[in-house]
N, CA and C atoms as a LAMMPS dump frame, in Angstrom:
ITEM: TIMESTEP
0
ITEM: NUMBER OF ATOMS
264
ITEM: BOX BOUNDS ff ff ff
-5.0000000000000000e+02 5.0000000000000000e+02
-5.0000000000000000e+02 5.0000000000000000e+02
-5.0000000000000000e+02 5.0000000000000000e+02
ITEM: ATOMS id mol type element x y z
1 1 1 N 0.807 -1.165 -0.027
2 1 2 C -0.068 -0.044 -0.091
3 1 3 C 0.782 1.241 0.03
4 2 1 N 0.302 2.256 -0.574
5 2 2 C 1.018 3.601 -0.896
6 2 3 C 0.361 4.63 -0.195
7 3 1 N 0.727 5.298 0.732
8 3 2 C -0.027 6.449 1.412
9 3 3 C 0.051 7.678 0.514
10 4 1 N -1.049 8.357 0.02
11 4 2 C -0.898 9.5 -0.76
12 4 3 C -1.741 10.703 -0.03
13 5 1 N -1.267 11.724 -0.038
14 5 2 C -1.96 12.977 0.43
15 5 3 C -2.877 13.425 -0.761
16 6 1 N -4.323 13.624 -0.529
17 6 2 C -5.185 14.122 -1.527
18 6 3 C -5.834 15.278 -1.137
19 7 1 N -6.079 16.062 -2.119
20 7 2 C -6.888 17.215 -2.115
21 7 3 C -7.939 17.301 -3.251
22 8 1 N -9.257 17.289 -2.627
23 8 2 C -10.365 17.3 -3.542
24 8 3 C -10.949 18.561 -3.773
25 9 1 N -11.23 19.086 -4.948
26 9 2 C -11.951 20.408 -5.231
27 9 3 C -13.162 20.387 -4.423
28 10 1 N -13.373 21.513 -3.645
29 10 2 C -14.53 21.859 -2.864
30 10 3 C -14.473 21.29 -1.43
31 11 1 N -13.584 20.569 -1.128
32 11 2 C -13.427 20.04 0.18
33 11 3 C -12.498 20.902 0.936
34 12 1 N -12.703 21.032 2.214
35 12 2 C -11.805 21.91 3.114
36 12 3 C -10.809 21.147 3.807
37 13 1 N -10.629 19.872 3.627
38 13 2 C -9.672 19.051 4.269
39 13 3 C -8.789 18.228 3.237
40 14 1 N -7.496 18.059 3.575
41 14 2 C -6.747 17.191 2.713
42 14 3 C -6.938 15.82 3.331
43 15 1 N -6.857 14.617 2.554
44 15 2 C -7.146 13.451 2.959
45 15 3 C -5.911 12.549 2.766
46 16 1 N -5.669 11.7 3.67
47 16 2 C -4.606 10.66 3.5
48 16 3 C -5.299 9.508 3.116
49 17 1 N -5.036 9.026 1.758
50 17 2 C -5.543 7.784 1.416
51 17 3 C -4.598 6.563 1.185
52 18 1 N -4.955 5.356 1.007
53 18 2 C -3.945 4.371 0.816
54 18 3 C -4.147 3.722 -0.522
55 19 1 N -3.242 3.698 -1.481
56 19 2 C -3.542 3.133 -2.843
57 19 3 C -2.666 1.881 -2.972
58 20 1 N -3.254 1 -3.92
59 20 2 C -2.544 -0.082 -4.269
60 20 3 C -1.757 0.13 -5.663
61 21 1 N -0.769 -0.436 -5.897
62 21 2 C 0.02 -0.107 -7.3
63 21 3 C -0.981 -0.66 -8.47
64 22 1 N -1.613 -1.596 -8.313
65 22 2 C -2.651 -1.921 -9.451
66 22 3 C -3.82 -1.098 -9.543
67 23 1 N -4.272 -0.31 -8.646
68 23 2 C -5.401 0.505 -8.875
69 23 3 C -5.281 1.458 -9.964
70 24 1 N -6.406 1.765 -10.6
71 24 2 C -6.339 2.771 -11.742
72 24 3 C -6.641 4.221 -11.011
73 25 1 N -6.128 5.228 -11.768
74 25 2 C -6.386 6.553 -11.367
75 25 3 C -7.806 6.815 -11.046
76 26 1 N -8.689 6.287 -11.884
77 26 2 C -10.096 6.397 -11.693
78 26 3 C -10.514 5.877 -10.331
79 27 1 N -9.974 4.712 -9.999
80 27 2 C -10.298 4.216 -8.702
81 27 3 C -9.878 5.034 -7.504
82 28 1 N -8.819 5.678 -7.744
83 28 2 C -8.284 6.613 -6.836
84 28 3 C -9.149 7.91 -6.592
85 29 1 N -9.624 8.392 -7.691
86 29 2 C -10.44 9.435 -7.778
87 29 3 C -11.742 8.957 -7.025
88 30 1 N -12.254 7.988 -7.155
89 30 2 C -13.536 7.378 -6.666
90 30 3 C -13.153 7.233 -5.163
91 31 1 N -12.195 6.724 -4.729
92 31 2 C -11.884 6.511 -3.328
93 31 3 C -11.802 7.721 -2.48
94 32 1 N -11.162 8.761 -3.136
95 32 2 C -11.15 10.14 -2.485
96 32 3 C -12.434 10.638 -2.298
97 33 1 N -13.271 10.621 -3.326
98 33 2 C -14.555 11.179 -3.262
99 33 3 C -15.397 10.389 -2.245
100 34 1 N -15.288 9.091 -2.18
101 34 2 C -16.086 8.384 -1.102
102 34 3 C -15.538 8.871 0.248
103 35 1 N -14.313 9.039 0.51
104 35 2 C -13.865 9.554 1.57
105 35 3 C -14.3 10.968 2.083
106 36 1 N -14.62 11.718 1.125
107 36 2 C -14.941 13.141 1.399
108 36 3 C -16.579 13.393 1.121
109 37 1 N -17.352 12.229 0.893
110 37 2 C -18.677 12.572 0.687
111 37 3 C -19.597 13.198 1.66
112 38 1 N -19.223 13.213 2.857
113 38 2 C -20.019 13.971 3.848
114 38 3 C -19.873 15.518 3.673
115 39 1 N -18.691 16.022 2.918
116 39 2 C -18.489 17.401 2.873
117 39 3 C -18.681 17.812 1.204
118 40 1 N -18.415 16.904 0.501
119 40 2 C -18.456 17.246 -1.13
120 40 3 C -19.343 16.145 -1.853
121 41 1 N -20.175 16.878 -2.569
122 41 2 C -21.07 15.889 -3.507
123 41 3 C -20.257 15.106 -4.604
124 42 1 N -20.391 13.867 -4.705
125 42 2 C -19.65 13.258 -6.024
126 42 3 C -20.01 13.768 -7.24
127 43 1 N -18.897 13.75 -8.166
128 43 2 C -18.987 14.417 -9.428
129 43 3 C -18.299 13.477 -10.465
130 44 1 N -18.637 13.564 -11.764
131 44 2 C -18.179 12.742 -12.684
132 44 3 C -17.12 13.449 -13.527
133 45 1 N -16.775 14.612 -13.387
134 45 2 C -15.992 15.56 -14.277
135 45 3 C -14.538 15.806 -13.625
136 46 1 N -14.183 14.913 -12.689
137 46 2 C -12.889 15.168 -11.959
138 46 3 C -11.837 14.448 -12.742
139 47 1 N -10.451 14.966 -12.448
140 47 2 C -9.284 14.419 -12.946
141 47 3 C -8.329 14.481 -11.897
142 48 1 N -7.254 13.618 -11.993
143 48 2 C -6.2 13.559 -10.994
144 48 3 C -5.001 14.205 -11.583
145 49 1 N -4.476 15.123 -10.619
146 49 2 C -3.143 15.862 -11.145
147 49 3 C -2.116 15.768 -10.113
148 50 1 N -0.979 15.83 -10.469
149 50 2 C 0.226 15.833 -9.629
150 50 3 C 1.134 16.917 -10.333
151 51 1 N 1.454 17.98 -9.582
152 51 2 C 2.412 19.143 -10.232
153 51 3 C 1.739 19.664 -11.509
154 52 1 N 0.453 19.709 -11.482
155 52 2 C -0.328 20.235 -12.669
156 52 3 C -0.371 19.402 -13.813
157 53 1 N 0.195 18.034 -13.721
158 53 2 C 0.077 17.218 -14.836
159 53 3 C -1.118 16.352 -14.634
160 54 1 N -2.045 16.145 -15.765
161 54 2 C -3.257 15.45 -15.641
162 54 3 C -2.862 13.889 -16.036
163 55 1 N -3.349 12.938 -15.23
164 55 2 C -3.229 11.597 -15.555
165 55 3 C -4.425 10.887 -16.146
166 56 1 N -4.123 10.013 -17.075
167 56 2 C -5.244 9.138 -17.785
168 56 3 C -5.912 8.229 -16.623
169 57 1 N -7.111 8.279 -16.712
170 57 2 C -7.933 7.587 -15.631
171 57 3 C -7.87 6.066 -15.734
172 58 1 N -7.247 5.599 -16.957
173 58 2 C -7.136 4.194 -16.967
174 58 3 C -5.692 3.742 -16.461
175 59 1 N -4.798 4.598 -16.395
176 59 2 C -3.352 4.359 -15.982
177 59 3 C -3.517 3.751 -14.454
178 60 1 N -2.519 2.918 -14.086
179 60 2 C -2.523 2.383 -12.926
180 60 3 C -1.502 3.412 -11.932
181 61 1 N -1.765 3.126 -10.707
182 61 2 C -0.864 3.916 -9.815
183 61 3 C 0.601 3.782 -9.946
184 62 1 N 0.908 2.46 -10.254
185 62 2 C 2.341 2.03 -10.687
186 62 3 C 2.802 2.887 -11.924
187 63 1 N 1.952 2.772 -12.902
188 63 2 C 2.293 3.412 -14.226
189 63 3 C 2.48 5.076 -14.071
190 64 1 N 1.605 5.522 -13.171
191 64 2 C 1.638 6.945 -13.008
192 64 3 C 2.92 7.383 -12.028
193 65 1 N 3.582 6.306 -11.485
194 65 2 C 4.821 6.641 -10.664
195 65 3 C 4.552 7.41 -9.448
196 66 1 N 3.228 7.079 -8.89
197 66 2 C 2.957 7.84 -7.494
198 66 3 C 3.617 7.222 -6.469
199 67 1 N 4.267 8.05 -5.601
200 67 2 C 5.224 7.558 -4.545
201 67 3 C 4.66 7.817 -3.265
202 68 1 N 5.094 6.976 -2.119
203 68 2 C 4.52 7.298 -0.845
204 68 3 C 4.616 8.816 -0.458
205 69 1 N 3.571 9.23 0.142
206 69 2 C 3.296 10.64 0.74
207 69 3 C 3.398 11.746 -0.35
208 70 1 N 3.175 11.261 -1.611
209 70 2 C 3.065 12.308 -2.604
210 70 3 C 1.779 12.972 -2.56
211 71 1 N 1.706 14.204 -3.073
212 71 2 C 0.578 15.056 -2.985
213 71 3 C -0.132 15.037 -4.336
214 72 1 N -1.426 14.736 -4.324
215 72 2 C -2.334 14.848 -5.643
216 72 3 C -3.377 15.693 -5.382
217 73 1 N -4.062 16.13 -6.415
218 73 2 C -4.977 17.027 -6.454
219 73 3 C -6.109 16.565 -7.484
220 74 1 N -7.388 16.633 -7.05
221 74 2 C -8.463 16.083 -7.836
222 74 3 C -9.378 17.217 -7.954
223 75 1 N -9.557 17.539 -9.294
224 75 2 C -10.414 18.617 -9.536
225 75 3 C -10.772 18.607 -11.136
226 76 1 N -11.645 19.481 -11.613
227 76 2 C -12.045 19.502 -12.94
228 76 3 C -11.23 20.372 -13.847
229 77 1 N -11.095 20.17 -14.969
230 77 2 C -10.335 20.869 -16.124
231 77 3 C -10.517 22.36 -15.988
232 78 1 N -11.737 22.616 -15.722
233 78 2 C -12.043 24.132 -15.534
234 78 3 C -11.303 24.654 -14.47
235 79 1 N -11.244 24.051 -13.246
236 79 2 C -10.425 24.411 -12.155
237 79 3 C -9.202 24.646 -12.485
238 80 1 N -8.488 23.639 -13.126
239 80 2 C -7.181 23.648 -13.604
240 80 3 C -6.699 24.856 -14.505
241 81 1 N -7.619 25.216 -15.464
242 81 2 C -7.597 26.343 -16.278
243 81 3 C -7.594 27.604 -15.54
244 82 1 N -8.49 27.819 -14.565
245 82 2 C -8.436 29.042 -13.833
246 82 3 C -7.25 29.254 -12.9
247 83 1 N -6.921 27.985 -12.279
248 83 2 C -5.603 28.083 -11.44
249 83 3 C -4.324 28.445 -12.233
250 84 1 N -4.249 28.084 -13.456
251 84 2 C -3.263 28.281 -14.199
252 84 3 C -3.077 29.937 -14.649
253 85 1 N -4.275 30.312 -15.04
254 85 2 C -4.315 31.811 -15.189
255 85 3 C -3.962 32.66 -13.959
256 86 1 N -4.457 32.32 -12.872
257 86 2 C -4.273 33.095 -11.697
258 86 3 C -2.838 32.931 -11.15
259 87 1 N -2.161 31.842 -11.409
260 87 2 C -0.733 31.781 -10.872
261 87 3 C 0.288 32.328 -11.812
262 88 1 N -0.083 32.761 -12.968
263 88 2 C 0.862 33.415 -13.916
264 88 3 C 0.732 34.835 -13.89
C-alpha cells in the first residue's frame, strides 16, 4: 500500500488515502470522493493531477509513478485552467 495525500476540489480538508499499485487513477478519484462524501457531493468530471500534470484515468498507480506521501489534487479541467491563469 502507498499512502498518498489528496486534495479534492470543494473540500476543506486534505485526505490521506492508501492506494495499491494496481489500482487505476479512476479508482483513486472514486476512493477520495467516497472519503469526502460528507462534505463534497460526488462528481463525474474530475481528474487527478500531480504538479499540474493530468493523468489518464485508465493508468495504474504504478504506471503513474505515484510515490509514498506524494501530494495529488483532484479537480475539474475548468478549475485547472482557472488556477493556471491566476498563478501566472
